[in-house]
C-alpha positions in Angstrom: -12.7 37.7 16.8 -12.0 40.3 14.2 -15.2 40.0 12.1 -13.8 41.9 9.2 -10.8 39.7 9.0 -12.8 36.5 9.5 -15.3 37.5 6.7 -12.4 38.2 4.3 -10.9 34.8 5.1 -14.2 33.0 4.6 -14.9 34.9 1.4 -11.5 33.9 0.0 -12.0 30.3 0.9 -15.5 30.1 -0.6 -14.1 31.8 -3.7 -11.9 28.8 -4.3 -15.0 26.6 -4.3 -17.0 29.1 -6.4 -14.5 28.7 -9.2 -15.0 24.9 -9.3 -17.5 23.4 -11.8 -20.7 21.8 -10.9 -19.2 18.4 -11.8 -16.3 19.0 -9.5 -18.6 20.0 -6.6 -20.7 16.9 -7.2 -17.6 14.7 -6.5 -17.3 16.4 -3.1 -20.8 15.7 -1.9 -21.1 13.2 1.0 -17.4 13.6 1.7 -16.2 14.8 5.1 -16.4 18.6 5.5 -13.3 20.4 4.4 -11.7 21.9 7.6 -8.7 24.3 7.3 -6.9 26.5 9.8 -5.7 29.9 8.5 -3.8 32.7 10.1 -5.3 36.1 9.5 -3.2 39.2 8.7 -3.5 40.2 12.4 -2.0 36.9 13.5 -5.2 35.4 14.8 -5.9 31.7 14.0 -9.2 30.9 12.3 -10.8 27.6 11.5 -12.9 27.3 8.4 -15.3 24.5 7.6 -16.8 24.0 4.2 -19.7 21.6 3.6 -21.1 20.6 0.2 -24.5 19.0 -0.2 -27.6 18.8 -2.5 -29.7 21.8 -1.8 -33.0 20.2 -2.4 -32.8 16.9 -4.3 -30.2 14.6 -5.7 -29.0 15.8 -9.1 -30.3 19.3 -8.6 -28.7 22.4 -7.2 -25.7 22.2 -4.9 -25.2 24.3 -1.8 -21.7 25.1 -0.6 -21.8 26.4 3.0 -18.8 27.8 4.9 -18.3 28.9 8.5 -15.4 30.5 10.3 -14.5 30.9 14.0 -11.5 31.7 16.1 -12.0 28.9 18.6 -13.4 31.4 21.2 -17.1 31.9 21.9 -17.7 32.4 18.2 -17.2 28.6 17.8 -20.7 28.2 19.2 -22.1 30.8 16.6 -19.6 31.0 13.8 -19.8 33.5 10.9 -21.4 31.7 7.9 -21.9 32.2 4.2 -23.0 30.0 1.3 -23.8 29.9 -2.4 -25.9 27.6 -4.6 -24.8 26.3 -8.0 -27.1 24.8 -10.6 -26.4 21.9 -12.9 -26.0 24.5 -15.7 -23.0 25.9 -13.7 -24.9 29.1 -12.8 -25.2 30.7 -9.4 -28.7 30.7 -7.9 -30.2 33.8 -6.2 -27.4 36.2 -7.0 
């Protein structure tokens, strides 16, 4: 897996979720994970999975976690990244 390419694809995908409001993200909690296939610039196919859940307690911060792999051995240990958004639409820990 091309780590640089995979990180870029994951960052772009998480960026789409970062731009959503807290209220929009709340609507996505307890829904099946978002799973997408993307083709990287080098032609390799990557699978991205995004999960959205309460970080600590219902009504509090929301964690959005993404992972990416190419279906090879990295499928067992995918690259991952996440962010946390507060009810005030602010990012936590950044």
